[in-house]
N, C-alpha and C positions, 0 to 999 in steps of 0.2 A: 296830128293823129285823132281821128273821132273816137271818142269814149265809148266802152261799151255799157257803161253805166245805164242800168234800169231798162235796157232794152230787150232782155231775156229773162225769163222767170221759172222757177220751178213750179210746176202746174200740177204734179201728184207725187205721193210717196206711198211707199208699200214695205211691207217688211214680214217675215215668218216668225213663228215663235222661237224664243231662245231657249237653248236646251243643252244638255251634256251629251246627248245620243239623239241625233235626229232621225236616224234610220233611213235616211233618203241621201241620194246622189248630191253632190254640190250642184249639178247642172240644174236638178229638180228645184233647190232651194232657190236657185237664183231666177228659175221661171215662174216659181210662187210669186216671189217678191215683185218681179217684174209686172204679172197679172195684176197684182194688189195695186201697185203704182198706178197703172193704165185705167184702172177702175176709179180709183180715187181721183184720177183727174176727168174722166168720163172719155177716154179714149180707148181704142181697140188697137190690137198688134198691127193693123193694116195702115194705121196712121204713122207708124214708127219707120223712120228712115236712117236713124243711125243708133250705133251701139257702142258704149265705152265700158271698161272694165280696169280693176286692178290688174297690174301685170301679174302678180301672183296667184290670181284667181284662174282655177283649172278648167274653167267653161268658156270655150272662145267665143266669138263675135259669131262667127259663121255657124257654130252649133247652136247657139241661142237663137240665131235668124231662122234656120230652119226648123226648129222646134215650135217658133211661134209663127211660121208661115210668112215672114217677111221676104219679098221677092226681090225688091231693089233697095239694097243697103248704101247708101250713098256716102256713109259717114262712119268711119270704125276705128278703133284704135286703144291702145292701152299706155301707160306711163309706169316706167319701171323706176321706183326710188323705195325701195323696201316695199312697207305696207300703208305708207303714210301719203297717199297720192290723192285723196278726194276732192281737195282744193283744186288741184292742178286739172283734173279731169272736168271739174266745173268750168274752170277757166278756158280749156279746150273746147269744149262743146258750146260754150257761149260763145265764143269766136267764130264757129262754124255756123253757129245760127243766125248771129248777127250779120254774117257776110254771104249768106245766101246758099251755103254748101249743106245744109240738112235743113228740114224743117222742124222734126222731132227725134229729140235725142234720148235714149235712156241710159243711165249710168246704174251699171248693178254690181252687186258681191254676193256671192254664195261660197260660204266655208264650213266644212265640219273640223273646225279649231280645236275641238275637245276631243272627238272620237275619232278622228282622221289624222292629218297632219299637224302636230302642236307645236307652236310657235315656240313654246318654253322649252322645247328639245332640241331646238336648233334646225330642225326638218326643212323649214321654210326659208329662214333668214340666213341660215349657216351656211358657208361657202367652200368648206371642206379644204381649208387651206390656200384658196386660190387667190390671185391677186394680192391686194393690201392685207387679205386676211392671213394670208401666210406669215406675216409678222405678229399675229396676235393669237389667233387660234391655238396654235401649238404650245402657247404660255396660258392657255385655259380662258380665254376671253371668246365664249362661243355662242353665246346667245345676247339678246338685247340687254337683259337686265346684268350681265357681267359688265359690258362697255358701259352702260348708263349710270352703273352703281359709280364707278370711278368719278363720272363728270358731277354726279350729286353728291358725292363726298367733298369734291373740291369746292363746290358751292357752299356747302355746310362751313366750309373752313374760310371762303372769303366773307360770307356776309353774316355768319353766326345763326343760319338757319337751323331749326332743330327736328329731331323725330318727333316731337310732340305736335311741331306744326304740320307735319306732313300726315298726322293723324287727324288732325282736325280737316283736312282736304277729304280723306276716306269718311268721316264721321258725318259730316256735311252730305256729301253725295249719297250716303246710305239713307239719310232722313228723306232725299229726294225720291229715291228708289222706294221706300216704303210708302209711298203714294202712287207709284207708277205699278199697274198688274201686269205688264209686258215684262218688268225686270225680274232679274235672276233672284235679287235679294229682296223682292215685294215682301212687306211685314216680315222682314228679319231685321229687327234694330242692330246696332253697333255703337258702342260708348269708347270714349277715349281709352279707357282703361282696358277695353278688350284689345285695342290697337297695340297699346304700349307693351300689353302681355302676349301679344302674337310673336310666333316664332322669325327668326331672321331666314328669308331666302337668299337673299345675297346682301351682305351688309353694305349700305343701310337701309335696303328692302325689307320691311317686316311683311307678315301674310299679308294684310290687308291693304298695303302699298300697292300691291300687284293685281293686274288687270285680271279679267276672267276668261279662260280659254272657254270658247263658245262654238257651238254648231247653230248656224242660222244664215239667213239672206236678207238683203235690203237692197232697195231700188228707188230712184226716183227720175221724173221727168221732166225733161226741159224743152220750151218752145218759146216763141216770141211773146214778149210782154202783152202786145195787141192781142196775140190769138188767146193766151191766157186768161184774157179778161172775159171773155166768152164761154170759159168751160166750167167745169162742176165747182171748183173750190177757189177760194180767194189764193190770187197768186203771190209766191215770195218773190220779190224782184231782187234780182242778182245785182247789187250797188256795186261790187267790187269783187274780185277774185284774182288771187296772186299766188305765185309759186316761188320757191327758192331751191336753189342745187344744195349738196352738202357744203362745198367750198372749203374754206380754211379759217375758223373762226375761234382757234384757239382750244381751251380746254374748259371753259366755263361758260361762254355764248352758246345759247340756241341759234337756229337760223332765223329766229324772229327779229333779231337784231339786225340783219340786213333786209328781212323782207318787211318788217313794218313800216318803214319811211314810204315804201313804194305803196303798200297797202292803202295807208291813210291818205296819202296823196290824190291815189285814183279815186278812193271813195269820196273825198273832200269831207270829211269829217275827224274828228278827234277821239281819242280812247274815252273821253268822258262823256260822248254822244252815245256809248253803246249802252242799251237797255239790259240785254242777257247775253251770256256767253256760253258756249260749248268749246272744252279745251280737251285736245288728245291726252289722255290720263293713261296712258300705260302702265305709268308708274305715278303714284300721289305726287312725290316732288315735282314733277314737271308742270302742274297746275301752278305752282309758285312761281317757277322759273319764268313759265309764259305770261304769266301776269307783271312780272317786272320786265321782261325782255320786249313785249308790246307796247309798254308803255303804260299800263293800268294802274300801276304803282312805282314807285322808285325802286332802284336796285336796292337790297336787303329789306324792304317793307312788304314783300309778298308774304312772309311766315306770320307777322302778327296780324296782318290784314286778314287773313285766313282765319286765324286764330280768335281774332274778336268777331267772327260771325259774318265777314264781308262777303263770302261766296253762297250764304245760304239763301234759298228761296224765300223763308220768312224772315224779312227785315234786313238782308244783305244789301249792300250798296251795288254790287254786282253779281247777281246770282249765276252760278257755274254749274255746269252738267246737269240741269233741272231734271232729266230723265232717269240720273244714276251713274250715267256715264260708262266708261269702261271697268270702273272699279266694282260697280254695283248693278248696272243693267247687263251689260254684255259687251264682249269685246269684239267688234266688226270693224276693227281698223277705221275708224272716223265715220263709217256709214251711218250707223245709228245716231251719233251725233248731227250729222247733217239732218238727218230726218228730224229730230228734235229741234232743230233750230228752224225748219221750216213751220212746225207745230207752234212754236212761240209767237211767229210773226202771224200766223192764222187764227192764235188765241186757243188752240186745242190742247195745250199741254196738260198732263195732270199735276204739275206744279207751275202753273200760268204765272207769269209776271204781268203785272197790270200796266197796259197801255204801251206795249210794245211796238217801237218804230225801227228800231235798227236791232238785228241779232247778229251776233259774231260767232263764227266757228272757226277754230283752229284744227286742222287735220293730220298734224305731225310736228309736235314741237317746233314750229315755224317753217317747215317745208312748204307749206300752204295754209291760206286761210280765205275764206268768203266772209263776206258782209251782206246780208239778205235786209229789205227792207220791206215795211207793209204797203201796200197799193193804197193811194190814195182814195 
């Protein structure tokens, strides 16, 4: 089978401001982000022949195409895996471009996640007792934090990971956000004592362990690598993109355990080759778990690694969530982290890591990951 490696590139990225009350529809947020991304690439809506979205997005591809004036939509689709599908969308779009089914695909996300339908209340992810949820929701597991808190507690028991180590994830990411004018918590410091004194939301998640409910939009543009080299900005080559379904991994493993071997094999690199990482951090502990399950550190070593400063931009062995992540920049279900991954490859981050060759992005506790490469 022919590899997709470096045949497709992200040529443009765009986003709206992040806020608690956008005052605009989710469709308008998506359109604004798309236009910013196209301008970033030096393209126009007339160049677009493909659209893809998060399945939970309320703005259909047909609606977006109509508003942009796209007359021939050759490729469109969505992926239904809760909110964690960014890498899967990249994989599908890359395959379509590499095989000639589309020439220019935009992946977009627009959400009023604070002023509209709020994830924390279960309005988006709750199933109201349907299917497998019939065995959990009646007993109080209504939202992701309820379910994932149980997994976090088990990992703490198995490997000795501590709440204070979770806190160092939050503090490290806040330091990055303090450098990023786009971040919700720009110039708003957080100390480890602030974290430890924070109230519990769902044990063991304290206030600053939890992501930000956010209004905003984001988008990025994919084209062939050859075409991208002639556009406005340096391309971020898609070296690898993989996805994993929920499956049955027990009560300790994340999906990264099954996805990681395929991802590293596809990319033909190892975890130690990665220069910078963006990791889906709807809750701080899952950065630690991802570091372990993707193989960046051994099982049980993620907490001490973070506590020792391993994920900090300034001096860390593997800087993580350099724009502030979901904890301190915004929660856009992996979209803002994909955008930051592109910026690191281009050398445009507000917490830029020196000499980035390979940028890693997990878009959902192992349900999908992308490795981007700087063009030679």
